[in-house]
C-alpha positions as CSV (number, residue, x, y, z in Angstrom):
1,M,39.7,-41.4,10.6
2,E,36.4,-39.8,11.4
3,T,38.2,-37.5,13.9
4,L,40.7,-36.5,11.3
5,K,37.9,-35.7,8.8
6,S,36.3,-33.5,11.4
7,Y,39.5,-31.5,11.8
8,I,39.6,-30.9,8.1
9,R,36.0,-29.7,8.1
10,V,37.0,-27.0,10.6
11,I,39.3,-25.6,8.0
12,I,37.5,-26.6,4.7
13,P,33.7,-27.3,4.9
14,F,33.6,-30.2,2.4
15,P,30.3,-32.0,2.2
16,D,30.2,-35.7,3.2
17,G,31.7,-38.0,0.6
18,D,33.8,-35.2,-1.0
19,L,37.0,-35.7,1.0
20,D,38.6,-37.2,-2.1
21,L,38.6,-33.7,-3.6
22,L,41.6,-33.1,-1.4
23,Q,43.6,-35.4,-3.6
24,E,43.3,-32.9,-6.5
25,M,43.7,-29.7,-4.6
26,C,46.1,-27.2,-3.2
27,I,44.8,-24.6,-0.8
28,C,46.5,-21.6,0.8
29,I,44.4,-19.4,3.1
30,P,45.7,-16.2,4.7
31,V,45.1,-16.1,8.5
32,G,44.7,-12.8,10.3
33,K,42.7,-9.6,10.7
34,G,43.8,-6.3,9.2
35,G,46.6,-8.1,7.3
36,A,47.9,-11.6,7.0
37,H,49.8,-13.0,10.1
38,G,50.4,-16.3,8.4
39,F,48.9,-18.8,6.0
40,L,47.1,-22.1,6.2
41,Y,48.4,-24.4,3.5
42,A,47.2,-27.8,2.4
43,D,47.8,-29.9,-0.7
44,N,47.6,-33.6,-1.8
45,G,51.2,-34.3,-0.8
46,S,52.2,-35.7,-4.2
47,S,54.9,-33.2,-4.7
48,R,56.6,-34.4,-1.6
49,G,56.1,-38.1,-2.5
50,D,53.7,-38.8,0.4
51,A,50.5,-39.5,-1.4
52,G,49.1,-41.7,1.3
53,E,45.7,-40.4,2.5
54,R,46.4,-41.2,6.2
55,Q,49.6,-39.1,6.2
56,R,47.8,-36.2,4.4
57,L,45.0,-36.3,7.0
58,S,47.5,-36.4,9.8
59,E,49.2,-33.3,8.5
60,A,45.9,-31.5,8.1
61,A,45.0,-32.4,11.7
62,R,48.3,-31.0,13.0
63,V,47.7,-27.8,11.2
64,A,44.1,-27.6,12.5
65,N,45.3,-28.2,16.0
66,A,47.9,-25.4,15.7
67,L,45.3,-23.1,14.3
68,V,42.9,-23.9,17.2
69,E,45.6,-23.3,19.8
70,R,46.6,-20.0,18.1
71,A,42.9,-18.9,18.0
72,S,42.4,-19.9,21.7
73,S,45.5,-17.9,22.7
74,E,44.2,-14.9,20.7
75,F,40.8,-15.1,22.3
76,D,42.4,-15.1,25.8
77,R,44.5,-12.1,24.9
78,I,41.4,-10.2,23.6
79,E,39.4,-11.0,26.7
80,H,42.3,-9.9,29.0
81,Q,42.5,-6.7,27.0
82,R,38.8,-6.1,27.4
83,Q,39.0,-6.8,31.2
84,T,41.9,-4.4,31.5
85,E,40.1,-1.7,29.6
86,R,37.0,-2.2,31.7
87,L,39.0,-1.9,34.9
88,W,40.7,1.3,33.6
89,R,37.3,2.9,32.8
90,E,35.7,1.9,36.1
91,T,38.7,3.3,37.9
92,L,38.5,6.6,36.0
93,H,34.7,6.8,36.6
94,A,35.3,6.5,40.3
95,M,38.0,9.2,40.1
96,V,35.6,11.5,38.3
97,D,32.9,10.9,40.8
98,T,35.3,11.6,43.6
99,V,36.3,14.9,42.0
100,E,32.7,15.9,41.6
101,K,32.0,15.2,45.3
102,R,34.4,18.0,46.1
103,D,31.7,20.2,44.7
104,P,28.3,19.1,45.9
105,C,26.6,21.4,43.4
106,T,27.9,19.5,40.4
107,G,27.6,15.9,41.8
108,G,26.6,13.5,39.1
109,H,27.3,16.1,36.3
110,S,29.6,13.8,34.2
111,R,27.1,10.9,34.4
112,R,24.3,13.1,33.3
113,V,26.3,14.6,30.5
114,A,27.3,11.1,29.3
115,E,23.8,9.9,29.3
116,F,22.4,12.9,27.5
117,A,25.3,13.0,25.0
118,R,24.4,9.4,24.1
119,L,20.8,10.5,23.4
120,V,22.0,13.3,21.2
121,G,24.3,11.0,19.3
122,R,21.5,8.6,18.6
123,A,19.2,11.4,17.6
124,A,21.9,12.6,15.2
125,G,22.0,9.2,13.6
126,L,25.4,8.2,14.8
127,D,26.5,4.6,14.9
128,E,25.8,2.9,18.2
129,A,29.5,2.1,18.6
130,V,30.3,5.8,18.2
131,C,27.6,6.7,20.8
132,A,29.1,4.3,23.2
133,L,32.5,6.1,22.9
134,I,30.7,9.4,23.3
135,Y,29.2,8.1,26.5
136,E,32.5,7.0,27.8
137,S,34.1,10.3,26.9
138,G,31.3,12.1,28.7
139,R,31.9,10.1,31.8
140,V,35.5,11.4,32.1
141,H,35.3,14.7,30.2
142,D,35.9,16.7,33.5
143,I,38.6,14.5,35.0
144,G,41.0,17.5,34.6
145,K,39.1,19.4,37.3
146,G,41.0,17.2,39.8
147,A,43.9,19.6,39.2
148,I,41.8,22.7,40.0
149,D,42.1,24.2,43.5
150,D,39.2,23.5,45.8
151,A,38.7,27.2,46.6
152,V,38.0,27.8,42.9
153,L,36.1,24.6,42.2
154,R,33.7,25.0,45.1
155,A,33.2,28.8,44.9
156,E,29.6,29.6,45.6
157,R,29.6,32.8,43.6
158,K,30.5,34.1,40.1
159,L,34.2,33.4,39.4
160,T,36.7,36.2,38.9
161,D,38.5,36.3,35.5
162,E,41.6,34.8,37.1
163,E,39.6,32.0,38.6
164,F,37.8,31.3,35.4
165,A,41.2,31.1,33.6
166,M,42.1,28.4,36.1
167,I,38.9,26.5,35.3
168,K,39.6,26.8,31.6
169,R,42.7,24.6,32.0
170,H,40.7,21.5,32.9
171,P,40.2,20.2,29.3
172,Q,43.9,20.2,28.7
173,E,44.6,18.8,32.2
174,G,42.2,16.0,31.4
175,F,43.8,15.4,28.0
176,D,47.2,15.2,29.6
177,I,46.0,12.6,32.2
178,L,44.2,10.3,29.8
179,S,46.7,10.5,27.0
180,K,49.1,8.4,29.1
181,I,46.6,5.5,29.0
182,S,46.5,3.8,25.6
183,T,43.0,2.4,26.0
184,M,41.6,5.9,26.6
185,R,42.9,7.5,23.5
186,D,39.6,7.1,21.6
187,L,38.0,9.3,24.2
188,L,40.4,12.2,24.1
189,P,38.6,14.4,21.5
190,G,35.6,14.8,23.7
191,V,37.7,15.5,26.8
192,I,39.7,18.3,25.2
193,E,37.1,19.8,22.9
194,H,33.8,19.9,24.9
195,H,34.3,23.6,25.5
196,E,35.1,24.5,21.9
197,K,32.5,26.5,20.0
198,W,31.2,26.2,16.4
199,D,32.2,29.8,15.7
200,G,35.8,29.4,17.0
201,S,35.4,31.4,20.2
202,G,35.7,28.4,22.6
203,Y,38.7,26.9,24.4
204,P,41.4,25.6,24.8
205,K,42.3,25.6,21.1
206,R,39.7,27.9,19.6
207,L,38.8,25.3,17.0
208,K,36.1,26.2,14.6
209,G,33.4,24.3,12.6
210,A,34.4,21.0,11.2
211,A,37.8,21.2,12.9
212,I,35.9,20.2,16.1
213,S,35.4,16.4,16.3
214,T,31.9,14.9,16.2
215,M,32.5,13.8,19.8
216,G,33.4,17.3,20.9
217,R,30.3,18.7,19.1
218,V,28.0,16.3,20.9
219,L,29.5,16.8,24.3
220,A,29.4,20.6,23.9
221,V,25.6,20.6,23.7
222,A,25.3,17.9,26.5
223,D,27.6,19.8,28.8
224,V,25.8,23.1,28.4
225,S,22.4,21.5,28.8
226,D,23.4,20.2,32.1
227,A,25.0,23.4,33.2
228,I,21.7,25.3,32.4
229,T,19.5,22.9,34.3
230,C,21.8,22.3,37.3
231,R,20.8,24.0,40.5
232,R,23.5,25.9,42.4
233,P,23.4,28.2,45.5
234,Y,24.2,31.1,43.3
235,L,22.3,30.1,40.2
236,T,18.8,28.7,39.8
237,G,18.5,25.8,37.4
238,F,16.1,26.2,34.5
239,P,13.6,23.6,33.4
240,F,14.8,21.4,30.6
241,V,12.3,22.9,28.1
242,V,14.0,26.2,28.7
243,A,17.5,24.7,28.3
244,R,16.5,23.3,24.9
245,G,15.4,26.8,23.9
246,K,18.7,28.2,24.9
247,I,20.5,25.5,23.0
248,A,18.5,26.4,19.9
249,E,19.6,30.0,20.3
250,G,23.2,28.9,20.1
251,A,22.9,27.1,16.8
252,G,25.6,28.3,14.4
253,S,27.5,30.2,17.1
254,H,28.1,28.0,20.1
255,F,26.9,24.7,18.6
256,E,26.8,22.9,15.3
257,P,23.3,23.4,13.9
258,A,23.0,19.7,13.2
259,M,23.6,18.9,16.8
260,V,21.1,21.4,17.9
261,K,18.6,19.8,15.6
262,A,19.4,16.4,17.1
263,V,18.7,17.8,20.7
264,L,15.3,19.1,19.6
265,A,14.5,15.8,17.9
266,I,15.0,13.6,21.0
267,P,11.7,11.9,21.7
268,E,9.8,13.0,24.8
269,S,9.7,9.4,26.0
270,E,13.5,9.2,26.0
271,L,13.8,12.5,27.8
272,Q,11.4,11.3,30.4
273,T,13.5,8.2,30.9
274,F,16.6,10.3,31.2
275,M,15.0,12.5,33.8
276,E,13.8,9.5,35.8
277,K,17.3,8.1,35.8
278,G,18.6,11.3,37.4
279,G,18.6,14.1,34.9
280,S,18.9,17.6,36.4
281,D,15.3,18.6,35.7
282,P,12.4,17.0,37.5
283,P,10.1,14.9,35.2
284,S,7.2,17.2,35.6
285,A,9.0,20.0,33.8
286,G,8.7,18.2,30.5
């Protein structure tokens, strides 16, 4: 009997000595998240002519067992989904890192953009869950460059107009790759919009202002920040303090003013940590 009482308390937290309350009650509880997938029902059994306490408790125990089994199965499904999503993301991170190794000048670019974008998101007051998605989008934002010819991707000179047109395809290429993976769909706005500009002069869709997702706006400033500070054979990287000045100059044209404000508000201590973890600019540059 004590075991059966424990089962009932899993469902209905009655204090000790109050089990008799069940004799006067009928309870119906919806079970599910984001909508009812079923109902947990208990009554005193009198309407079915089975008023005996032992039978009522036995029925409650069977219901509790079924509920526990269903919950266990659901937890297993959720954990499997998480593991699958983690595997996809780790695989895509490896793919991006492989693409970037084709161009030694941009090695680590996506990782740095992801880390800095998360700093910007936090400085902008975005929810931590949103910042986590921004980070993941930053890690794969250039995956579309895998479709760009090596001769263009590794050119150690200023690109021709035709070559730049090829490079401009990479946001759409990345979108097309990741849109086929259901667990990556939350990351798509940053992938396809990180080259859009606040004034509508960006690519590939020439989105303007609020039409650009928050993820796209954050990644835009992070991507350009790394491009400014990155050292290449044909371009000298600027110190980060200079990059922040150039970002400020783009407020209202290239970048959303609020995101520029967030960049400028990032604490020096967090910037220092970012640099020490592998940011483009040496720590001594500030």
